[in-house]
KENU-957572 format. One record per atom (N, C-alpha, C): y, x, z; residue in three letters. Coordinates in pm, whole numbers, padded with zeros to 5 digits, always signed. Atoms other than C-alpha are relative to their C-alpha. Layout:
# residues N
YXZALA ...
# end
This chain:
# residues 164
-00126-00036-00059UNK +01407+00630-01301UNK -00019+00129+00079UNK +00000-00125-00075UNK +01474+00978-01174UNK +00079-00029+00127UNK -00056+00053-00124UNK +01541+00905-00809UNK -00030+00089+00120UNK +00031-00086-00114UNK +01535+01203-00570UNK +00053-00051+00134UNK -00057+00050-00126UNK +01753+01027-00311UNK -00046-00141+00035UNK +00058+00132-00025UNK +01556+00698-00329UNK +00102-00114-00011UNK -00100+00105+00017UNK +01864+00498-00432UNK -00049-00108-00096UNK +00051+00098+00096UNK +01691+00331-00728UNK -00100-00092+00068UNK +00098+00082-00071UNK +01408+00214-00504UNK +00068-00106+00084UNK -00069+00097-00085UNK +01646+00051-00259UNK +00076-00102-00084UNK -00071+00092+00090UNK +01848-00100-00546UNK -00096-00104-00056UNK +00098+00094+00056UNK +01536-00255-00701UNK -00047-00097+00107UNK +00042+00088-00109UNK +01427-00392-00364UNK +00108-00104+00031UNK -00110+00096-00023UNK +01772-00548-00307UNK +00007-00100-00115UNK -00002+00087+00117UNK +01763-00688-00661UNK -00112-00103+00009UNK +00114+00090-00016UNK +01420-00838-00594UNK +00027-00109+00102UNK -00032+00099-00102UNK +01541-01009-00277UNK +00109-00095-00048UNK -00114+00082+00044UNK +01867-01131-00432UNK -00041-00100-00108UNK +00039+00087+00111UNK +01700-01277-00742UNK -00130-00075+00028UNK +00122+00070-00035UNK +01389-01401-00562UNK -00119+00042-00085UNK +00109-00049+00084UNK +01160-01184-00773UNK -00125+00021+00084UNK +00128-00031-00063UNK +00793-01150-00689UNK -00022+00150-00018UNK +00002-00146+00012UNK +00826-00774-00629UNK -00122+00058+00070UNK +00115-00071-00056UNK +00512-00567-00578UNK +00030+00149-00008UNK -00025-00145-00005UNK +00558-00206-00469UNK -00134+00071+00005UNK +00125-00075+00010UNK +00277+00025-00574UNK +00031+00149-00005UNK -00016-00146+00007UNK +00232+00401-00541UNK -00099+00055-00101UNK +00085-00063+00101UNK +00093+00620-00818UNK -00122+00064+00066UNK +00110-00067-00069UNK -00123+00796-00559UNK -00109-00098+00042UNK +00098+00101-00039UNK -00299+00469-00467UNK -00074-00051-00124UNK +00071+00066+00109UNK -00551+00280-00677UNK +00072-00133-00026UNK -00088+00115+00023UNK -00312+00028-00830UNK -00044-00088-00117UNK +00040+00072+00120UNK -00508-00103-01131UNK -00017-00150+00025UNK +00022+00143-00029UNK -00614-00436-00971UNK +00133-00070+00028UNK -00131+00060-00031UNK -00265-00501-00837UNK +00083-00013-00128UNK -00073+00006+00126UNK -00118-00422-01181UNK -00054-00115-00087UNK +00059+00110+00076UNK -00363-00665-01346UNK +00052-00134+00052UNK -00049+00124-00060UNK -00259-00939-01104UNK +00147-00022-00034UNK -00144+00011+00032UNK +00110-00866-01170UNK +00020-00038-00146UNK -00010+00034+00142UNK +00060-00881-01548UNK -00028-00148-00023UNK +00038+00141+00016UNK -00105-01221-01519UNK +00104-00092+00064UNK -00092+00085-00075UNK +00139-01361-01261UNK +00145+00013-00045UNK -00138-00020+00042UNK +00455-01224-01426UNK +00085+00057+00110UNK -00072-00060-00112UNK +00553-01027-01119UNK +00081+00120-00046UNK -00075-00123+00023UNK +00796-00737-01102UNK -00068+00108+00081UNK +00072-00108-00065UNK +00626-00408-01021UNK +00091+00122+00010UNK -00069-00126-00023UNK +00790-00102-00869UNK -00108+00104+00026UNK +00100-00105-00010UNK +00562+00197-00929UNK +00070+00127+00045UNK -00072-00110-00062UNK +00676+00476-00700UNK -00075+00133-00011UNK +00052-00137-00012UNK +00624+00853-00685UNK -00074+00048-00125UNK +00061-00049+00123UNK +00538+00918-01049UNK +00026+00150-00013UNK -00016-00143+00023UNK +00490+01281-01149UNK +00052+00026-00140UNK -00041-00034+00136UNK +00550+01457-01479UNK -00082-00073-00106UNK +00085+00073+00093UNK +00267+01260-01639UNK -00035-00134+00060UNK +00039+00133-00045UNK +00175+00893-01621UNK -00144-00027-00040UNK +00137+00040+00028UNK -00168+00735-01619UNK -00009-00054-00143UNK +00015+00051+00138UNK -00285+00681-01981UNK -00035-00148-00004UNK +00032+00142-00004UNK -00407+00338-01872UNK +00123-00090-00005UNK -00125+00076+00007UNK -00043+00227-01854UNK +00054-00012-00142UNK -00052-00005+00136UNK +00004+00292-02225UNK +00019-00138-00064UNK -00024+00132+00060UNK -00051-00072-02340UNK +00118-00074+00062UNK -00112+00065-00068UNK +00202-00188-02081UNK +00132+00063-00045UNK -00123-00070+00039UNK +00459+00078-02175UNK +00039-00030-00144UNK -00030+00028+00141UNK +00430+00006-02548UNK +00011-00150-00027UNK +00000+00146+00012UNK +00417-00370-02483UNK -00092-00043-00114UNK +00101+00031+00101UNK +00101-00398-02691UNK -00054-00141+00026UNK +00034+00139-00026UNK +00099-00777-02655UNK -00032-00068-00133UNK +00038+00073+00120UNK -00073-01000-02905UNK -00029-00145+00037UNK +00022+00142-00024UNK -00127-01373-02944UNK -00143-00035-00038UNK +00137+00044+00026UNK -00475-01519-02919UNK -00019-00138+00061UNK +00021+00136-00049UNK -00547-01888-02894UNK +00124-00061+00062UNK -00125+00054-00053UNK -00182-01967-02827UNK +00048+00068+00128UNK -00038-00072-00120UNK -00170-01729-02531UNK +00036+00143-00033UNK -00031-00142+00013UNK -00007-01391-02504UNK -00100+00080+00081UNK +00099-00083-00069UNK -00261-01124-02414UNK +00034+00147-00017UNK -00017-00144+00005UNK -00260-00753-02343UNK -00132+00063+00043UNK +00121-00072-00038UNK -00551-00511-02329UNK +00038+00102+00106UNK -00028-00091-00111UNK -00523-00347-01989UNK -00133+00040+00061UNK +00128-00048-00050UNK -00807-00130-01872UNK -00109-00029-00100UNK +00114+00025+00087UNK -01135-00248-02016UNK -00010-00143-00048UNK +00009+00140+00041UNK -01050-00611-02081UNK +00137-00058-00033UNK -00127+00067+00031UNK -00787-00841-02227UNK +00043-00090+00116UNK -00057+00083-00106UNK -00558-01016-01980UNK +00106-00092-00060UNK -00111+00088+00038UNK -00326-01313-02019UNK +00127+00066+00050UNK -00124-00071-00031UNK +00026-01168-02024UNK +00112-00100+00021UNK -00116+00083-00029UNK +00323-01339-01863UNK +00125+00077-00040UNK -00119-00068+00052UNK +00653-01258-02034UNK +00101+00039+00106UNK -00096-00035-00105UNK +00840-01241-01705UNK -00041+00127+00076UNK +00044-00125-00062UNK +00646-00926-01606UNK +00103+00110-00026UNK -00092-00114+00012UNK +00874-00626-01540UNK -00062+00118+00072UNK +00053-00121-00060UNK +00782-00266-01460UNK +00112+00101+00016UNK -00092-00108-00032UNK +01003-00009-01289UNK -00084+00115+00052UNK +00072-00119-00044UNK +00872+00345-01243UNK +00104+00098+00053UNK -00094-00097-00057UNK +01046+00592-01012UNK -00073+00129+00033UNK +00052-00131-00039UNK +00996+00961-00947UNK +00099+00066+00093UNK -00086-00074-00091UNK +01128+01175-00666UNK +00035+00138-00055UNK -00027-00131+00059UNK +01130+01481-00891UNK +00145+00006-00047UNK -00142-00012+00036UNK +01487+01605-00938UNK +00019+00031-00148UNK -00013-00037+00140UNK +01426+01745-01286UNK -00137-00008-00068UNK +00133+00012+00061UNK +01105+01603-01435UNK +00004+00033-00149UNK +00012-00030+00143UNK +00985+01713-01777UNK -00102-00096-00059UNK +00088+00097+00063UNK +00845+01424-01977UNK -00017+00035-00147UNK +00028-00026+00141UNK +00680+01464-02314UNK +00078-00099-00087UNK -00075+00090+00089UNK +00869+01316-02610UNK -00073-00132-00026UNK +00077+00123+00024UNK +00585+01065-02665UNK +00023-00102+00111UNK -00025+00089-00113UNK +00649+00923-02320UNK +00144-00050+00000UNK -00142+00038+00001UNK +01028+00922-02353UNK +00029-00107-00105UNK -00019+00101+00104UNK +00998+00710-02668UNK -00037-00138+00054UNK +00050+00127-00053UNK +00814+00441-02472UNK +00086-00054+00115UNK -00074+00036-00121UNK +01054+00435-02175UNK +00150+00014-00018UNK -00142-00027-00016UNK +01418+00415-02088UNK +00013+00079+00129UNK -00011-00087-00117UNK +01486+00705-01851UNK +00143-00007+00053UNK -00130+00009-00065UNK +01770+00654-01605UNK +00002+00100+00114UNK -00011-00102-00103UNK +01888+00937-01383UNK +00088-00053+00114UNK -00071+00049-00117UNK +01987+00814-01035UNK +00042+00114+00093UNK -00035-00114-00084UNK +02053+01164-00904UNK +00148-00006+00035UNK -00138+00007-00048UNK +02368+01168-00694UNK +00061+00140-00002UNK -00073-00126-00003UNK +02618+01445-00757UNK +00085+00003+00127UNK -00086-00011-00119UNK +02846+01574-00483UNK +00119-00095-00010UNK -00115+00090+00018UNK +03141+01382-00629UNK -00042-00146+00015UNK +00050+00137-00013UNK +02932+01065-00651UNK -00028-00036+00144UNK +00027+00023-00141UNK +02820+01101-00292UNK +00130-00016+00078UNK -00130+00010-00064UNK +03179+01157-00183UNK +00061-00138-00024UNK -00053+00132+00035UNK +03282+00837-00366UNK -00072-00109+00079UNK +00076+00101-00075UNK +03001+00638-00202UNK +00039-00002+00147UNK -00039-00007-00141UNK +03094+00760+00145UNK +00140-00057+00021UNK -00135+00053-00009UNK +03460+00680+00084UNK +00000-00153-00007UNK +00010+00146+00012UNK +03369+00327-00026UNK -00054-00060+00130UNK +00056+00051-00126UNK +03157+00279+00288UNK +00104+00000+00112UNK -00104-00008-00103UNK +03444+00393+00511UNK +00105-00109-00023UNK -00102+00100+00030UNK +03695+00167+00334UNK -00052-00141+00027UNK +00058+00132-00025UNK +03457-00133+00352UNK +00001-00030+00150UNK +00003+00021-00146UNK +03423-00085+00729UNK +00139-00007+00061UNK -00133-00006-00060UNK +03788-00007+00799UNK +00096-00104-00057UNK -00093+00093+00064UNK +03974-00226+00547UNK -00070-00072-00115UNK +00076+00069+00104UNK +03749-00470+00359UNK +00088-00063-00109UNK -00089+00060+00099UNK +04047-00635+00185UNK +00039+00101-00108UNK -00036-00105+00095UNK +04142-00304+00022UNK -00114+00020-00101UNK +00116-00017+00090UNK +03789-00268-00120UNK -00014-00119-00094UNK +00006+00119+00087UNK +03794-00627-00251UNK +00106+00009-00108UNK -00107-00017+00100UNK +04127-00557-00423UNK -00040+00105-00104UNK +00044-00106+00091UNK +03985-00237-00572UNK -00106-00055-00097UNK +00105+00058+00086UNK +03678-00426-00703UNK +00061-00092-00106UNK -00066+00090+00096UNK +03902-00690-00863UNK +00073+00080-00107UNK -00073-00082+00096UNK +04116-00420-01027UNK -00095+00071-00097UNK +00098-00065+00089UNK +03811-00236-01162UNK -00053-00100-00102UNK +00046+00103+00093UNK +03682-00562-01313UNK +00108-00037-00101UNK -00111+00032+00091UNK +04024-00637-01460UNK +00018+00110-00105UNK -00012-00112+00094UNK +04045-00290-01616UNK -00113-00005-00103UNK +00113+00008+00093UNK +03697-00330-01767UNK +00019-00115-00098UNK -00025+00115+00087UNK +03791-00671-01902UNK +00108+00033-00103UNK -00107-00038+00092UNK +04113-00533-02055UNK -00049+00100-00105UNK +00056-00095+00097UNK +03924-00244-02217UNK -00087-00070-00103UNK +00083+00076+00093UNK +03674-00485-02368UNK +00086-00081-00096UNK -00093+00076+00085UNK +03960-00701-02498UNK +00068+00092-00101UNK -00061-00098+00089UNK +04127-00390-02645UNK -00094+00036-00114UNK +00099-00032+00104UNK +03808-00297-02831UNK -00018-00118-00094UNK +00014+00117+00084UNK +03771-00655-02956UNK +00119-00015-00094UNK -00120+00011+00084UNK +04131-00660-03082UNK +00007+00111-00106UNK +00003-00107+00097UNK +04095-00319-03247UNK -00097-00029-00113UNK +00097+00035+00103UNK +03783-00437-03429UNK +00051-00114-00087UNK -00055+00111+00075UNK +03963-00756-03533UNK +00107+00050-00097UNK -00107-00056+00086UNK +04259-00558-03671UNK -00059+00083-00112UNK +00061-00087+00102UNK +04041-00307-03852UNK -00089-00080-00090UNK 
# end
């Protein structure tokens, strides 16, 4: 996740608390291999922060999900040895770089999400915060209307596909 304003990090942390995930926060600058091994085995969710333009080649088996079955167990070769792999393992990687350049080989392995806030997006967020504090009922009504519009659009697409 491209995250110069650290919004993705806070979102993942809130998600971890709300869903009761076993979230481990690691930094690329630290030695994180042992913690990553433990997370792979335990099925934890890992937030790897401060990635640069290149990622550690040791992460390649995790990024490609090079998981295989041996003796009825799922295993992954991480580092110099095979580890038992828990399917509930999740990995989020964030970078503070505003415009990172990733090689195509890396982009194929990942889903890149840009969390960069534009001026209009920031204005919208601030407006929502003001409305929530001043008139929470108005914001609840707005949320209901947005959900209703999304539901109607989905229904419209379903009906168009049915007709066609």
